[in-house]
C-alpha positions in Angstrom: 55.4 5.0 -72.6 57.8 6.3 -70.0 61.6 6.6 -70.1 63.6 6.7 -66.9 67.3 7.6 -66.6 69.4 6.3 -63.7 73.1 6.0 -63.0 74.6 2.7 -61.7 77.4 2.4 -59.2 80.0 2.8 -61.9 78.5 6.1 -62.9 77.2 4.8 -66.2 73.8 6.0 -67.3 71.1 3.3 -67.5 68.0 3.9 -69.5 64.8 2.0 -68.6 61.7 2.1 -70.8 58.3 1.1 -69.6 54.9 1.1 -71.3 51.3 -0.2 -70.7 49.9 -3.0 -72.8 46.3 -2.1 -73.1 43.3 -4.3 -73.8 41.6 -3.9 -77.1 38.5 -2.4 -75.4 39.0 -0.7 -72.0 35.7 -0.2 -70.4 36.9 1.4 -67.2 39.0 4.4 -66.4 42.6 3.4 -65.5 43.4 6.6 -63.7 41.5 9.5 -62.3 38.5 11.2 -64.0 39.0 14.9 -64.6 35.6 15.9 -66.1 32.0 14.7 -66.4 29.2 15.8 -68.7 25.6 14.5 -68.5 23.4 14.3 -71.6 19.9 14.1 -69.9 18.1 13.8 -73.2 19.8 10.5 -74.1 20.6 9.4 -70.6 24.3 9.3 -71.2 27.3 10.3 -69.1 30.7 11.3 -70.7 33.8 10.8 -68.5 37.2 12.2 -69.4 40.4 11.5 -67.5 44.0 10.9 -67.1 44.2 7.9 -69.4 43.5 10.2 -72.4 40.2 8.5 -73.1 36.7 9.9 -73.2 34.1 7.2 -72.3 30.4 7.2 -72.9 28.1 5.5 -70.3 24.4 4.8 -70.1 22.8 6.2 -66.9 19.7 4.1 -67.5 19.5 2.2 -64.2 18.3 -1.1 -65.5 21.0 -1.6 -68.1 23.3 -4.5 -67.2 26.5 -3.1 -68.8 26.5 0.8 -68.6 29.6 1.1 -71.0 28.7 2.3 -74.5 31.9 3.4 -76.2 35.3 5.1 -76.0 36.5 8.1 -77.9 40.3 8.0 -78.3 42.4 10.6 -80.0 44.1 12.5 -77.2 47.6 11.6 -76.2 47.6 13.1 -72.7 45.2 13.8 -69.9 41.8 15.1 -71.0 41.2 18.0 -68.6 37.8 19.2 -69.5 34.8 18.4 -71.7 31.8 20.5 -72.8 28.6 19.2 -74.4 27.0 21.7 -76.7 24.7 22.0 -79.8 21.8 20.3 -78.1 24.0 17.3 -77.2 25.2 16.7 -80.7 28.8 17.9 -80.1 31.3 17.3 -77.4 34.4 19.5 -77.1 37.5 18.3 -75.2 40.7 20.0 -74.0 43.8 18.1 -73.2 47.3 18.4 -71.8 48.4 17.3 -75.2 47.7 21.0 -76.2 44.8 20.1 -78.5 41.1 20.9 -78.4 39.0 18.3 -80.2 35.5 18.5 -81.6 33.6 15.2 -81.4 30.4 13.9 -82.8 28.8 13.0 -79.5 26.2 10.7 -81.0 28.5 8.6 -83.2 31.7 9.0 -81.1 34.2 10.2 -83.7 36.6 13.2 -83.8 35.4 15.8 -86.4 38.2 18.3 -85.9 41.4 19.0 -83.9 42.4 22.6 -82.9 46.1 23.0 -82.1 46.1 26.7 -81.1 46.5 26.6 -77.4 49.3 26.2 -75.0 47.2 25.2 -72.0 43.6 24.2 -71.5 40.4 26.0 -70.7 36.9 25.7 -72.2 34.0 28.1 -71.7 30.4 27.6 -72.8 27.8 30.3 -72.9 24.5 30.0 -71.1 22.4 28.8 -74.0 25.0 26.2 -75.0 25.6 27.6 -78.5 29.2 29.0 -78.3 32.3 27.5 -76.9 35.5 29.4 -76.4 39.0 28.1 -75.7 41.5 30.0 -73.6 44.9 30.3 -75.5 
């Protein structure tokens, strides 16, 4: 939802409110994609973007509909995602100032961390430790 303030010719403030009515299931990204993570073991691609939704796609070439599911809990842009713990966990950082820990196989949010003011995720080389920049 967005609120816009304008003044008319008489100098009176006019408030205009707009919002997007979304479909029950949105298979496609409405805005830009900020981050991608590939899970080669399960042939899945995670996309995260400016519509606050993380989507899971099949990269199996012969599948008619590549969309698998959406993970929705962020309220602002998802800026980065990291797949860790042998592909079992996905961690996302958003402009809503939260870092979320997701079950990557079942697509649900397991935990929300609210300790950062901006976003940055780091993953060590063996994929066992994730750090957030506060």
